[in-house]
Residue, then its C-alpha position, 0 to 999 in steps of 0.5 A: m668395112k672391107r676395101a674393094n678388091k682390085k686384084i681380082p679384076k686385074e687377074i681376069s684381065n691378065g687371063l683374057q690377054s694370055k697367049q698360053y691358054k684360053f680364058f673365060y670369065d663367067a660373070e653371070g653363071v652361064l656354066g654354073e656359078r657366077e663369077i668363076c673363071y675357066l682356063m682351057f689349055k692343051p699341054e705342049d709336052g709331057p704325058y698329057t699332050n693329047q689331052t685338053h683340060i679345063l680348070s675352074i678358078q674361084w677367087r671368092y669361095g667358102t660357105n662357113e668361112k669366106y675366102e677371097y684372093p689375094d688374102d687367100p689362094p684361089n680355089i682351082r680345080f680340074m673340070t676335065p678328067v686327069l689321072h695324076s697322083n697329085i690331082g684328086v678324082q674330083g679335080n682338086i689339086c694338091l700343090d703347095i702354092l695353092k695352100k695357105g700357110t708357111p714354107e716351113n709347113g709345106c705351103a708356099y702361097s703368097p698374095a704376090y702370085g697371080i694367074d700366070a704363076f698358078f697356071e705355070s705351076i699346074r703345068l709343071l705339076l703335070n710333068v713332074p708328079t710327086p707320087s710320094s705324097p699323093l692325093n690320088g693313090e691309084a694314079a701314084k701306083l700307076y706312075n711308079r709302075l709305068k713311068d719309064s714305059p711307053d705304055y704310060y702315056k697310052h694308059l693316061d690317054d685311054w683313061y682320059f678319053s674313057k672318062l671324057p664323056s662324063s665331062q662332055k656336057f660341060f665341055s659342049v656348053f663351055l665351048s658354045w659360050r666362048f664368044i663371051q669374054w673369051n680370049s682368042 
């Protein structure tokens, strides 16, 4: 018999109290699936400062094989468009602390990590991509070609705002439900 997971409610509580981002716990599945958390933030510096992003966080996931935090890393992905070498077109994030394994095989997830560590790592990833091992090859090529050019930030913003309408429905519903378990 599996013991009760006390860490997930603690992480939800930590998210609701954060001053670094807005946080929403969707217990009833208003935005889609039940028991998913959403984190909204606007980077303070770097190439994505004009953009607002929403991450989804699943603490329990998987169909054939079940995964549950803290034994396994949470499933975190971008719900909003982002053009980045280490973020896939479906929002998947290639980041070592979100992969189970060992530091020797390039994975560094630890059950000791919490929502603030995941957020900080994702925030840093936005400013320091790793184009040498990309999840999005086109974004890696763009970064390598334009990273030192003032056009790079403009290109990222133009791409984001051109793709945003496809996320607009989710964004609108998300913002309309912010009064439910939403930090200010």
